[in-house]
C-alpha positions as CSV (number, residue, x, y, z in Angstrom):
1,M,75.6,-52.4,-21.0
2,T,72.8,-53.3,-18.7
3,I,70.0,-50.9,-17.6
4,A,68.1,-51.6,-14.5
5,F,64.4,-51.5,-15.2
6,D,61.7,-51.4,-12.6
7,H,58.9,-53.6,-13.7
8,R,56.4,-52.6,-11.0
9,P,53.3,-50.8,-12.3
10,L,53.3,-47.1,-11.6
11,R,50.7,-45.7,-9.3
12,L,48.8,-42.6,-10.3
13,R,50.4,-40.4,-7.8
14,E,53.9,-41.5,-8.7
15,A,53.2,-41.1,-12.4
16,A,52.0,-37.5,-11.8
17,L,55.1,-36.7,-9.8
18,A,57.4,-38.2,-12.4
19,R,55.6,-36.1,-15.1
20,V,55.9,-32.9,-13.1
21,R,59.6,-33.6,-12.5
22,S,60.2,-34.1,-16.1
23,V,58.8,-30.7,-17.1
24,R,61.4,-28.0,-17.6
25,V,60.6,-24.3,-17.9
26,A,62.8,-22.5,-20.4
27,A,63.5,-19.1,-19.0
28,I,65.8,-16.6,-20.5
29,G,67.8,-15.0,-17.8
30,S,67.3,-15.0,-14.1
31,R,65.1,-11.8,-14.1
32,A,62.3,-13.6,-15.8
33,V,62.2,-16.3,-13.2
34,V,62.3,-13.8,-10.4
35,A,59.5,-11.8,-12.0
36,L,57.4,-14.9,-12.4
37,I,57.9,-16.0,-8.8
38,G,57.2,-12.4,-7.6
39,A,53.9,-12.2,-9.5
40,L,52.9,-15.6,-8.1
41,A,53.8,-14.5,-4.6
42,I,51.9,-11.2,-4.9
43,T,48.8,-13.0,-6.3
44,A,48.9,-15.5,-3.5
45,S,49.3,-12.7,-0.9
46,A,46.4,-10.7,-2.4
47,A,44.2,-13.7,-2.4
48,G,45.0,-14.4,1.3
49,I,44.3,-10.8,2.3
50,L,41.0,-10.8,0.4
51,A,40.0,-14.1,2.1
52,M,40.8,-12.6,5.5
53,R,38.8,-9.4,4.7
54,L,35.9,-11.6,3.5
55,Q,35.9,-13.6,6.7
56,A,36.0,-10.4,8.8
57,T,33.1,-8.9,6.8
58,R,31.0,-12.1,7.2
59,S,31.6,-12.1,11.0
60,E,30.6,-8.4,11.2
61,L,27.5,-9.1,9.1
62,G,26.6,-12.0,11.4
63,A,27.0,-9.7,14.5
64,D,24.9,-7.0,12.8
65,L,22.1,-9.4,12.0
66,L,22.1,-10.7,15.5
67,R,21.9,-7.2,16.9
68,L,19.1,-6.4,14.4
69,D,17.1,-9.5,15.5
70,R,17.5,-8.5,19.2
71,T,16.3,-5.0,18.4
72,A,13.3,-6.3,16.4
73,A,12.4,-8.6,19.3
74,A,12.8,-5.7,21.8
75,S,10.7,-3.3,19.7
76,A,7.8,-5.8,19.0
77,P,5.7,-4.7,22.0
78,A,6.2,-1.0,21.0
79,R,5.1,-1.8,17.4
80,T,2.0,-3.6,18.7
81,T,1.2,-0.7,20.9
82,L,1.6,1.8,18.0
83,R,-0.6,-0.4,15.8
84,R,-3.3,-0.5,18.5
85,I,-3.1,3.3,18.9
86,G,-3.6,3.7,15.2
87,E,-6.7,1.4,15.3
88,I,-8.1,3.4,18.3
89,R,-7.5,6.7,16.4
90,A,-9.3,5.4,13.3
91,L,-12.2,4.3,15.5
92,A,-12.4,7.7,17.2
93,D,-12.4,9.4,13.8
94,E,-15.3,7.1,12.7
95,I,-17.3,7.9,15.8
96,S,-16.7,11.6,15.4
97,E,-17.8,11.4,11.8
98,A,-20.9,9.5,12.7
99,R,-21.7,12.1,15.4
100,R,-21.3,14.9,12.9
101,S,-23.2,13.1,10.2
102,G,-26.2,12.7,12.5
103,D,-26.1,16.4,13.2
104,R,-25.8,17.2,9.5
105,A,-28.8,15.0,8.6
106,A,-30.9,16.6,11.4
107,D,-29.9,20.0,10.1
108,E,-30.9,19.1,6.5
109,L,-34.2,17.6,7.7
110,A,-35.0,20.8,9.7
111,R,-34.0,23.0,6.7
112,L,-36.2,21.0,4.4
113,G,-39.1,21.0,6.8
114,N,-38.8,24.8,7.3
115,A,-38.5,25.5,3.6
116,V,-41.5,23.4,2.5
117,P,-44.6,25.5,2.2
118,S,-48.0,24.5,3.6
119,H,-50.0,21.9,1.7
120,V,-46.7,20.1,0.8
121,W,-45.4,17.2,2.8
122,I,-42.3,15.1,2.7
123,A,-42.8,11.3,2.6
124,R,-39.2,10.4,2.3
125,F,-35.8,11.8,1.7
126,R,-32.5,10.1,0.9
127,R,-28.9,10.9,0.0
128,D,-27.6,10.2,-3.5
129,G,-24.0,11.0,-3.5
130,S,-23.8,14.7,-2.5
131,D,-27.4,15.3,-3.6
132,V,-30.6,14.9,-1.6
133,V,-33.7,13.3,-3.2
134,V,-37.0,14.2,-1.7
135,D,-40.3,12.4,-2.4
136,G,-43.7,13.5,-1.1
137,G,-47.1,14.9,-1.9
138,A,-48.8,18.2,-2.2
139,G,-52.3,19.6,-2.4
140,S,-51.6,21.3,-5.7
141,V,-49.0,21.7,-8.5
142,E,-48.6,25.4,-7.4
143,A,-47.5,24.3,-3.9
144,V,-44.8,22.0,-5.5
145,G,-43.6,25.0,-7.5
146,R,-43.4,27.2,-4.4
147,A,-41.4,24.4,-2.7
148,L,-39.0,24.3,-5.7
149,M,-38.4,28.1,-5.5
150,T,-38.0,28.0,-1.7
151,L,-35.5,25.1,-1.7
152,S,-33.3,26.8,-4.4
153,D,-30.9,29.4,-3.1
154,D,-27.2,30.4,-3.4
155,R,-25.9,27.1,-2.1
156,T,-28.4,24.6,-3.5
157,R,-30.5,24.0,-6.7
158,A,-33.8,22.1,-6.5
159,Q,-34.9,20.3,-9.6
160,L,-38.2,18.6,-10.3
161,V,-37.6,14.9,-11.1
162,G,-41.1,13.5,-11.2
163,L,-44.7,14.9,-10.9
164,K,-47.9,12.8,-10.9
165,D,-51.5,13.6,-10.2
166,A,-52.7,10.8,-7.9
167,S,-56.2,12.3,-7.1
168,R,-59.4,10.3,-7.3
169,P,-62.5,11.7,-8.9
170,D,-64.5,12.5,-5.7
171,A,-61.4,13.4,-3.5
172,P,-59.4,16.6,-3.2
173,S,-56.4,17.1,-5.4
174,D,-53.4,14.9,-4.6
175,V,-50.1,15.5,-6.4
176,R,-47.0,13.2,-5.9
177,Y,-43.6,14.7,-6.6
178,S,-39.9,13.9,-6.5
179,L,-37.2,16.6,-6.2
180,R,-33.4,16.4,-6.5
181,I,-31.5,19.0,-4.5
182,D,-28.0,19.6,-5.7
183,Q,-25.4,20.9,-3.3
184,R,-23.2,23.5,-5.0
């Protein structure tokens, strides 16, 4: 008996096809084969449907992003205008506060000037937080005491911070003082 043998070298593709053809699946009954084919068909169909839905979602997302970019470009001038309006409002608030603070400082200065008795003068006053610090001089310690009592009322409390006799031997009495007026 003679067997015809092909001596040509197998190519990779042909070797793979020969290997696949030689595989045999042992299936018991035709129902198992039908179930296997059905499961594979359902899986392939589901994968195809999901791929189509994914593609549709990507295209919708692209369209939404394009619309969003157009809306952002169209609204840019309005946002710039709103930002500018906010800056102008902040500037108007600062101007109004500055105007009121000048009035408030003038009112405080007038109140201090009216409350200080004669022979007491104010050399300087400054704000320290919500308190006012007043430095000045007086003809006597008694005059500084009257100023303390006059500046203390229901809304404020005056407190002596410093007192110094700055008189010279042949000159009239000269007392330097520093008061802190607390706003209640």
